[in-house]
N, C-alpha and C positions, 0 to 999 in steps of 0.2 A: 602610253598616254592615251591612245585611241580607245584601248580597252577600258581604262578608267572612266573616260568620258561616256562611253556606251553604257557602263554599269550605272553611272549616276543618272543617265537618262532613262534607263529601263527600270530603275528602282531595285530594292533588295531581292535577292534570289529566294527560291523556295526553302533552302536550308535555313536561311536567316529568319524567314517568316515562321517556320516550324519551331525553331529554337526560341524565338520571342514568345510564341504561344505557350510553349511548355513552361518557360520561366514565369509567365503571367499566371498560369494555372497553379504552379507551386506557390507563388506568392499569395494567391487567393486562398489556398488551402491553409497556409501558415497563419494568415491573418484571421481566417474564420475559426481555426482551432484555438487561437489565442483569445478570441472573444468568448468562445464557449467555455474555456477553462475558467475565466473570470465570472462566468454566469453564476448567479446566486443559487446555492444548494439549500433547499428548505429542510431544516431540522424539525422533525415531527415525531409523534409517538405512534402514528398510523397513517397510511396513505389515504388521502381524502378520496371519497367516492367520485367527486366531481373534479378530479385532478385534471388540469389543462394539458393538452398534448405538448410534449417536449419538456415538461417540468421534471426536475431531478430532486429526489428526496433522500434524506439521511435519517435513519432510525438507529439510535444508539442502543447497544446491547446492555444487558443488566450488569451492574457492578456491585450490587449488595450481596456479599458472599459470607455474611457473618455466621450463617448456619449451614453452609454448604459442605463443610468438611473437605475442602479442596486439597489441603495438605496431606490428608490421609490417602486420598485417591491418587495423588502424585506418587506417594511412597509405594502404593500398591502397583501402579503402572510401571514404575522403574524396576520394581521387583519381578516383573515379567508376567503379571496377571491382567486379565481383561477388566476394563472399567467403562462406565457410562458417565460422561462429563456434561455438565450444564454450562451455558454460556458465561454465567457469573464466575464459575470456577476457572474457566479459561482466561477470562479477563484478569482475574487475580494473579494467575500464573504469569501472564505476559507482563503485568505491571511489576511483579516481583523481579523478573529477569531484567527489566529496564532500570532498576534502581542503581544509582551510581555506587561504586565500591566505597567502603568506609575509609576515611583518611587514616594514614598510619599514626600511631601515638606520637605526640610531640616530645622531643628530648629537651625542650627549653626548661630552665629552672625557674622556680617562682620568682617573680619580679623582673625577669628578662622580658624585653620588648621583642616579640616575634614579628618578622616582616609580614605585611599583608599578603594573603594568598594571591597568586597570579590570576588575572582575569581570564575567563574561558575564551578560547579561540572563536572568532566569529565564523559561522558556517554559512555557506551559500545556500545549502539545502538542509533544513532542520525538520525532522519528522517526530511526531508524538508517538507514544506506545499505541499500537493498533488496537482497535476495539473490535470485539467479536460479537456477532449476532447470529443466532440459529433459529430459523423459522421455516415451517412447511417443507422440510427436507432439503433446505439450502443453507449454506453458511456464508456470511458476509464478513469480510475483513475491511476495516476502514480506519483511516487516520487523517489528521490535519497536518498538512505540509506547509512550511513557511519558506519562501524563496526570496533571497536578498541579492539583487543584482544592480550595480551602479547606483547605490544609495536608495534604491526603491525596494520596498518589502511588500510582498503579497502572500496571503494565506488562502489555501483552498483544500477541499476534502477530496481524498483519493479513496475509492471504494471498489471492491471486487466481490462478486457473488458467484457461487458455483458449488461443486461437490468435490469428492476425492476419487481419484482413479489410480490403479496400480501402474507404476512406471518402472523403469529399469533398476532404480535403487530403492524401491519401496513405494508406498502410497504418496501421491502428490496432489496438491490442490489444483483442480482444473476449473478455471474461471469461465463462466458463461457470459458475464458482462463485466466491463471495467470502465470506470468513469474517473476522469481527472477534472474536478470541478463539474461543470456541465457538459464536458466533452467526452463522448464515447470513443474509446481507443481499442476496442476488442479486435478490430480487423487489422490494426497496424501491428503486424507480427513482431517486428524487430523492436519497435518502440515499447510495446506492451511488456516485453520481457525485461527491458531496462526499468520500466516503471515498477514492476513487481519486485525487483531486487533492490532498487535504490530508494523508492518512495513508500513501499508498503511493508515488505518483510525485511525490516532492518534489525530485528532482534536477533542476537546471537544465541542460538539454542544450546543449552548445556549438553555436554557429551553423553551423560547418562540418559537424558531424555531422548536424544537423537538415536542412541543405540537401541533403546526399547522400541522406538517408533519403527526402526528398520526391520524389526522382527515380527511386526504385526501381520496377521493373515487376513484381516478384513477391517475396513474403516467405512462406516456408514452413518447416515444422519436419520434419526427417527424422531419426527416432530421437532422438539427443541433440544434433543440430546445428541451428542456425538458419541457413537459407540466404537470403542477401540477393542478389537479382539486379538488376544495373544494366542500363540500356538497351544 
C-alpha cells in the first residue's frame, strides 16, 4: 500500500514515460503517412519547371501500339532472341495478361432461361493493370489502387521508378523511389516489399515469358527503350 501511494505521489516512472513517447511517435508517423497517402497526385504530361517543393506527379506511359509490332517482338523474345521494347509495347503486353479468361461455352439450349452470372467478390484491395513509362534511362511502373475498408473507398496512385540489376534468380527491378499517393516509402524496407508485391506487381507473368527472362544476359534502358539481351 505504501509503495502504491509513493508511486502515485512521485508520478510515472522513466519506463512509462519512454513507452508513452514511443507510442506517441508511432501514432504521429502513422497519421502523417495517412495524410500523405491521400495527398493529391497531379497527372501531367511533363513535370512543370516551377513545380512546388513536395508536389508529386504522375506521367502516364504511351498506350498507342497500333504500329508497334509488339506481338512479333514477344514471339521473338520467347524464342530466345534479343529485342528492344518500347513502353507502348510493354503496356500492351501487360494489358493483355490482365484480360479475364473467356467464359466456357454455355450448354443451355435455345429458349432455356440461364441463371444470372454470380456477382464478383468484393475486394478490399483492387489494383489496375500497371502502366509503364521509360524515360531518360529510368523505368516507372504505376497503377491506381482502390482500397475499401469499413464502407469507405479510397483510390490512390502507386508508382516506383528505377532500373534493373542482376539478382540471384536473374535480373530484377531495383526501385530508386516508391510513392503511395504522396507518401514516399522507399526507406521503409519491410513495407515497400509488401507494396511492390501486393499493390504494384500483381500481374501473373506467363511461364514462357518468365523462362525467357531468366536466361537474359543483360537488361538495360537506353533512352525510351528497354533492351533485353539473350545469350
